[in-house]
C-alpha positions in Angstrom: -9.9 -17.5 56.9 -7.5 -16.5 54.0 -4.5 -18.7 53.5 -1.2 -17.6 52.0 -2.0 -19.5 48.7 -5.1 -17.3 48.2 -3.6 -13.9 48.4 -3.5 -13.3 44.6 0.1 -14.1 44.0 0.7 -14.5 40.2 2.1 -17.9 39.5 4.3 -19.0 36.6 1.3 -20.3 34.7 -0.5 -16.9 34.7 2.8 -15.2 33.7 3.2 -17.6 30.8 -0.4 -16.8 29.5 0.4 -13.1 29.8 3.6 -13.6 27.9 1.9 -15.5 25.1 -0.8 -12.8 24.8 1.8 -10.0 24.7 3.7 -11.8 22.0 0.5 -12.3 19.9 -0.4 -8.7 20.3 3.1 -7.5 19.3 3.0 -9.8 16.2 -0.4 -8.4 15.2 0.7 -4.8 15.6 3.7 -5.5 13.5 1.6 -7.1 10.8 -0.9 -4.3 10.7 1.9 -1.7 10.7 3.6 -3.3 7.7 0.3 -3.6 5.9 -0.3 0.1 6.4 3.2 0.9 5.3 2.6 -1.1 2.1 -0.6 0.9 1.5 1.2 4.2 2.0 3.9 3.2 -0.5 1.3 2.1 -3.1 -0.6 5.4 -2.6 2.6 7.4 -3.0 3.5 5.5 -6.2 0.0 6.0 -7.7 0.1 9.7 -6.9 3.5 10.2 -8.5 2.5 8.1 -11.5 -0.7 10.1 -12.0 1.2 13.4 -11.8 3.8 12.1 -14.3 1.0 11.1 -16.6 -0.7 14.5 -16.3 2.4 16.2 -17.5 2.7 14.1 -20.6 1.7 15.5 -24.0 -0.7 12.7 -24.9 -2.5 9.6 -23.7 0.1 7.1 -24.9 2.9 9.1 -23.5 1.0 9.5 -20.2 0.6 5.8 -19.8 4.3 5.3 -20.5 5.2 8.0 -17.9 2.9 6.4 -15.3 4.6 3.0 -15.8 8.0 4.5 -15.6 7.1 6.4 -12.5 5.9 3.3 -10.7 9.1 1.4 -11.9 11.3 4.1 -10.5 9.4 4.3 -7.2 11.0 1.1 -5.8 7.6 -0.4 -5.2 8.8 -3.7 -6.6 10.8 -4.5 -3.5 7.6 -4.5 -1.5 5.5 -6.5 -3.9 5.8 -10.2 -4.5 5.1 -9.7 -8.2 5.6 -6.7 -10.4 3.0 -4.0 -9.6 0.2 -3.5 -12.1 -0.5 0.0 -13.5 -3.9 0.9 -15.0 -4.3 4.3 -16.6 -7.7 5.9 -17.6 -8.4 9.4 -18.6 -11.3 11.6 -19.1 -11.2 14.2 -21.9 -11.7 17.9 -21.5 -15.1 19.4 -22.5 -13.6 20.0 -26.0 -12.6 16.3 -26.2 -8.9 16.8 -26.1 -6.2 15.5 -23.7 -5.3 18.9 -22.3 -7.7 20.0 -19.7 -9.0 16.5 -18.9 -8.1 14.3 -16.0 -6.0 11.2 -15.7 -6.5 8.4 -13.1 -3.8 5.9 -12.3 -4.5 2.8 -10.3 -1.6 0.8 -8.9 -2.0 -2.7 -7.5 0.6 -4.6 -5.5 0.4 -8.2 -4.2 2.1 -8.2 -0.8 3.0 -11.7 0.5 3.1 -12.8 4.1 6.9 -12.8 4.3 7.0 -9.1 3.6 4.2 -8.5 6.1 6.0 -10.1 9.0 7.2 -13.5 8.1 5.6 -15.1 11.2 3.7 -17.8 9.4 0.6 -15.8 8.5 -1.4 -17.3 5.7 -1.6 -16.0 2.1 -1.0 -12.5 0.8 -2.9 -9.2 0.5 -3.7 -7.1 -2.6 -3.1 -3.4 -2.0 -4.7 -1.2 -4.6 -4.7 2.6 -4.7 -5.8 5.2 -7.2 -5.1 8.9 -7.7 -6.6 11.4 -10.2 -4.8 14.5 -11.4 -5.9 17.2 -13.8 -4.0 17.2 -17.1 -2.0 20.3 -17.7 -3.9 22.4 -20.2 -1.1 24.9 -20.9 1.4 22.5 -22.4 2.2 22.2 -26.1 
């Protein structure tokens, strides 16, 4: 014989567990979304920096152009410290700057407050690279 207490009525305790699980899921989705957004911003900054470096007339100017492009990208509002920019280049078959390729790596330390501010520990390092061919028809 089934009593009225056994009919599967959700009590306030089960609803409280459901609410806690939903809030934890929502917080983790927000955290992962902000981490992904930080990755996209760093990837965009590295792509624009490598393109700016590839249009420069030489390696030193290319490195300056990459640093300037990252500074102008607004990435510093996302990072807890200034982003680091590393520029490497491969020469052309003739050994010159024109016709080679340039790779720019941008690293950004994103702290937990930027990722959600819900008491998550530590920070994450987001690092992205992009390679562009150096314009061979410039003077």
